[in-house]
Each structure stands twice: as structure tokens, then as C-alpha cells.
Residue, then its C-alpha position, 0 to 999 in steps of 0.5 A: m466493478i465493486a460487485g464483481l470484485s466481491v464475487i471474485l474475492f469471495l470465490l478465491l477465499v473459499a477456494a483457499p486451502g484449509d477448512p476455517v473450522d479445522l483451523l479454528l479448532l487446531g489448538n483444541p485437542n478436546a474438540t469432538a465431531d459434534d463440535v465441528a458439525r455445530l460450528r459448521e452449521f453456525y457459520g453457514l459453511n454447509d450452505p452452497i457457495y452462492i447462498r453463503y455469498l448472498k448472505w454476506v452481501r445482505a449483511a454487508l448492505h446493512g453494515d454488518f461485516g461479520y465477526s472475527r473468529t480469530w480476534k473475537v471482535p466485530v470485523t469493523d472494529l478490527i479493520g478500523a484500528r488496523i487501517a489507522n496503524s497502517m496510516w503511520l506507515v503509508l502516509p509518511s512513506f508517500a510523502v518521503a517518496l514524493v519529496v525526494a523522488i520527483p526533484l531527483g528525477v527532474y534533476s536527473a533528466l536535466h543532467q542526463n548522463s551525469t554522475v547524479d543521473y547514473v546513481a539515481t538510475f541505478f538505485a531506481f532499478v534496485g528499488v524496483s527489482v529488490p523485494t521489500f521483504w529482503t530489504g526489510i530484513m537487511v535494514i533490520y540486521l544493519f540498524a537493529v542487530v549491528l548498530h543497535v540504533l533502532p528497534p527491529g520491529g513492533f508497534a511500541s515499546p512495553g510500558v510506553t502508553e501516552g504523552a510525548a514519549l509514546v509519539v517518540d517511541r512510535f516514530r522510532h518503530a516506524v523509521l525502518p518500515v517507512a524507509v523500506l516502503s518509501m524506497f519502493g515508491m521512490a524507485g517508480f517516481t524517480r524513473f517516471a519523472r526522469a522519463s517524462m521530463l526527457e520526453v518533454m524537453s525534446q518537444d518543439y515548444v521547449r525549443t521554441a521557448r529557448a529560441k525566443g531567448l527565454g532563460e533556461r530556468r523559465v523554460i523549465s519552470h513555465h513550459a517543461f515542468r508542468n507538462g512533464l508532471i502530467p504522467i506523474v499525476t496518475l502514478t501519484a494517485l495510484a501510489i497510495p493503494g499501491l503502498f497499501g498493497g505493498a504493506p503486507l510483506t513490510e508489516t509482516v517483516f517488521g511485526w507492524p499491526g496494520i491492515g497488510r499484516l491483518i490480510v496475511e494473518s486472516t487468510i492463513g488463519g482462515d478468518f475469511a470474514v476479515a480477509q474479505v473486508a480488508l481486500m475489498i477496502l484495498a480494491f475500493l481504494t484502487m478504484f477511488f484513486n483511479l477516479l481521482a487521477d482522472v479528475a486531477l489530469a483534467i485539472v493539470d492538462p487543459r487539453i483533456r475534457y470530459d463529458 
């Protein structure tokens, strides 16, 4: 599957509008036709597409993912730094979404048609329906432009380079993008947790437990809750690559130098060596966490057995 995805991504990037060399020389009015021809030959752009792909695969198998024409550094160095920056957003967003959404979804299911249920359902649909870039622009306007309590974007303030001040400053810059990403994840978790618990609470074994005289808290904690969380395991495992996938718009809006913004910039700028590796990483994360979800389901649900 990795091999197939690498072919698809390579063909899509090659088919993208704009010649990489033309984009590279766009800001250089002194470039001549000889310069363009020399660069095309140097980067192998005159070769057939399948030859270019095979050369990329051979180099990648030896740990050489190419050189960024835009940032003038090896692709591996650039990707590593950007992934570390994205972790500042993805991990806190994932944690906040889980901590808030799953208890809210369970409570909403146990108190169906209550005020909390209606409010939770409303905000879950809003979170699913509203684009992250629009939400990002709105929170920037409210908290940075109107209230002046948080920075509108960026990764760090000028002059803050080390110590506790750097941690606090990084935290302040991360609050708004983390809030936007966690809202996106929270919406899905809340809806799935509510639907799953509603389905479990109507099962015969839950009614039997109540008929035996078990208290409602024990019925929920020992019989309903664990089975209700089984579908959430798959959603949770796939949420991390999903957050990485939703990060390009959020990181672009907030000017956050993560891997999502790198994908956007490298694709627009024709830096296909960077875009290919970054997109392959997202594809690998999706498949890895899909496998992790299968293993977790076997642990949570004893009815599932794999050969």
C-alpha cells in the first residue's frame, strides 16, 4: 500500500500546475534560457516520469529524500523540525478533545433530550460543519484583535529564545490553534460517544443487569461503558493522523511552522521533494494507526480474535 500511495502521490505532484524550475526562478529576472535548461537537467526534469520516480525510490531506500529547492536544506532536516512543531498542536488538541468530548457524549446519551444533550448535539454539528479556517479567523479576530489577550499567530515572540519565558510564550501562541483543532476533534468524538452509548443502553444485557437489581452506576460502569467505547477506539486511533490532515489549514491561518503548513507551501512553490515526503508521512501515519486500532479492538473486545 505504501508503494501504491507513493506512485499516486508522485503522479499527482507531477501533474500539479506550474513548472518547478519556473517557480524557482520566478524572483530572478536575470535568469536565462541556458540557466533554465541547466537546472532542468540537474534536477532530472527532462527524464520520463517513470525514470524520475524510480530514481526517487532508489534514493529514498538509501535514506536520501532529496534537497529542498526552496529552503536550501536536506528534506529530512526540514521534515523533522516541522513534525516537532506540529506536535505542539496535535498532541494537546487530541488530549483536550478526548478529555472533554467522551464524558460529554456519555453524559448526553444518559440524559437524552435534556438541555445538556441539546447543547452538546448543537455544538457537535457546528464543529463538524464549520471549516477550520473560518473558525481560526473568527477566534483570531475575537481574542487577538478585539480582546488583545492572545497573539494572532506565529510560533514565538521575537527575542524570546530560552528558559521558562520561551515555554510560556510558546503556550500562548499555541492556545488558539489548539482550541480550533480540538474543537474539530471534539465534534466527532462527542457524536460517536453519544450514539454508541445510546445503542448499548438499549441492549438486552443492560436491561437484564437492571432487572437483577444492580445500581444504575454499576450498570453503566461495568456493563455499558466499556462496550460503548469499542467503536470509539477506532475513531480515537484514526484521530491523530486526522488532526495532522486537518492541520494544514489551521497552521496556515495561524502562521504555525508545522508539517501541515509545509505541505501547503511546498506544493504551491513546486518543491515536490518536500511535498512527496510530507504526504507520505501522513499516509504512513494513517495506516499505522489503522493497524493500531485493529490491535486495540482485539484487546477491548474479547469477541474479536485474529488469526
